[in-house]
C-alpha positions in Angstrom: -24.6 -14.4 -8.5 -22.1 -17.3 -8.2 -21.8 -20.0 -10.8 -24.1 -22.2 -8.7 -26.8 -19.5 -8.8 -26.5 -18.3 -5.2 -26.0 -14.7 -4.3 -22.5 -13.8 -3.2 -22.1 -11.7 -0.1 -20.9 -8.3 -1.5 -18.6 -7.8 1.5 -16.9 -11.1 0.8 -16.5 -10.3 -2.9 -14.7 -7.0 -1.9 -12.0 -9.1 0.0 -11.6 -11.9 -2.6 -8.2 -12.2 -4.3 -7.8 -10.5 -7.7 -5.2 -11.5 -10.3 -3.2 -8.3 -11.1 -0.5 -9.6 -13.3 2.4 -12.0 -13.9 5.3 -12.6 -11.6 7.8 -12.2 -14.5 6.5 -8.8 -15.3 6.7 -7.3 -11.8 10.2 -8.8 -11.2 11.4 -6.8 -14.2 9.7 -3.5 -13.3 9.9 -4.0 -9.5 6.4 -2.3 -9.2 3.1 -2.3 -10.8 -0.3 -0.6 -10.3 -3.7 -2.2 -10.3 -7.3 -1.6 -9.5 -8.7 -4.2 -7.1 -12.4 -4.0 -6.4 -12.4 -0.3 -7.3 -9.4 0.5 -5.1 -6.1 1.7 -6.6 -3.1 -0.2 -5.3 0.6 -0.3 -6.0 2.5 -3.6 -5.8 6.2 -3.6 -5.1 8.8 -6.3 -5.6 11.7 -5.5 -3.3 14.6 -7.8 -2.3 12.6 -10.9 -3.1 9.4 -9.9 -1.3 6.0 -8.5 -2.5 4.2 -5.6 -0.9 0.9 -3.9 -1.8 -0.6 -0.7 -0.4 -3.0 2.0 -1.4 -1.4 4.0 -4.3 -2.1 7.4 -2.9 0.0 8.7 0.1 -1.8 9.1 3.3 -0.5 12.7 3.8 -1.6 14.5 0.6 -2.5 11.9 -2.0 0.9 11.7 -3.6 1.5 9.0 -6.2 3.5 6.4 -4.3 4.1 4.3 -7.5 6.5 7.1 -8.6 8.5 7.1 -5.3 11.8 5.6 -4.5 12.4 2.7 -2.1 15.0 3.5 0.6 16.0 1.8 3.8 15.4 3.8 7.0 16.4 2.3 10.4 16.8 -1.1 8.6 13.2 -1.0 7.2 12.5 -0.6 3.5 10.2 2.3 2.8 8.5 4.0 -0.1 9.3 7.7 -0.1 6.5 9.8 -1.4 7.7 12.0 -4.3 5.6 15.0 -3.3 6.6 15.6 0.3 9.2 12.9 1.1 7.0 11.1 3.6 8.5 7.7 4.5 6.2 4.7 4.6 7.3 1.2 5.6 6.5 -1.4 2.9 5.8 -4.2 5.4 3.5 -2.4 7.8 2.4 1.0 6.4 3.8 2.9 9.3 4.8 6.5 8.7 8.4 7.2 9.9 10.0 10.4 11.0 13.2 11.5 12.7 13.1 12.8 16.2 15.7 14.5 18.4 15.6 15.7 22.0 16.2 19.5 21.7 17.3 19.7 25.3 20.2 17.3 24.7 22.7 19.0 22.3 24.7 15.7 21.9 21.6 13.7 21.0 21.4 12.0 17.6 18.2 11.9 15.6 16.4 8.6 15.9 13.6 7.1 13.7 10.2 7.0 15.2 6.8 5.7 14.1 3.6 7.7 13.5 1.7 4.4 13.6 0.0 2.7 10.6 -0.9 5.4 8.2 -1.0 3.5 4.8 -3.3 0.6 4.3 -1.4 -2.6 3.4 -2.9 -5.4 1.3 -1.9 -9.0 0.9 0.0 -10.3 -2.1 0.1 -14.0 -3.0 1.7 -15.8 -5.9 0.2 -18.8 -7.5 1.4 -20.5 -10.6 3.3 -17.4 -11.8 0.3 -15.1 -11.2 0.2 -12.2 -8.7 -2.9 -11.8 -6.6 -3.9 -9.0 -4.3 -6.4 -9.3 -1.5 -7.6 -6.0 0.0 -7.1 -5.5 3.7 -10.2 -6.1 5.8 -8.7 -4.7 8.9 -11.5 -2.9 10.8 -9.4 0.2 11.8 -9.6 3.5 10.0 -6.4 4.2 8.1 -5.3 7.7 6.9 -4.8 6.5 3.3 -8.5 5.4 3.2 -9.3 9.1 2.7 -7.7 9.1 -0.8 -8.8 5.6 -1.7 -12.5 6.1 -1.0 -15.2 8.7 -1.5 -14.8 12.0 -3.3 -11.0 11.9 -3.5 -11.0 8.5 -5.1 -9.3 8.7 -8.5 -11.0 5.7 -10.1 -14.7 6.2 -9.9 -17.2 3.3 -9.9 -19.7 3.4 -12.7 -23.0 4.8 -11.3 
């Protein structure tokens, strides 16, 4: 129930902003983890911008909060520490290098696998960091590790 006594739509609650910490703290550590409406997320502060995504890598559930941030093709990416998958911070795209095997002089180029990691919205208000979960209707590969049986944080039954 809301303060005014009315029932709150459970779906709307799931997408409401949640305060996860203070701006000063994340600027020092450059990353933090949080649970937002039963979903584990990692928040990065990189080159003056905030980014949030599901904490488990879409490929095999690796701990993205332990990965390194590197630039690939001019895009900052988190590199999964388990299998070195590269995920753009801004869009959640999986990146890979491709080469034309029929062209011996070809140079590898960076290509996108499409959006693989669910990205969430980060806002800052009065020194507080807020995360709003994505409500994009598409199925995202990282949803597999963020929901259901593979979810690390379990909701109380």
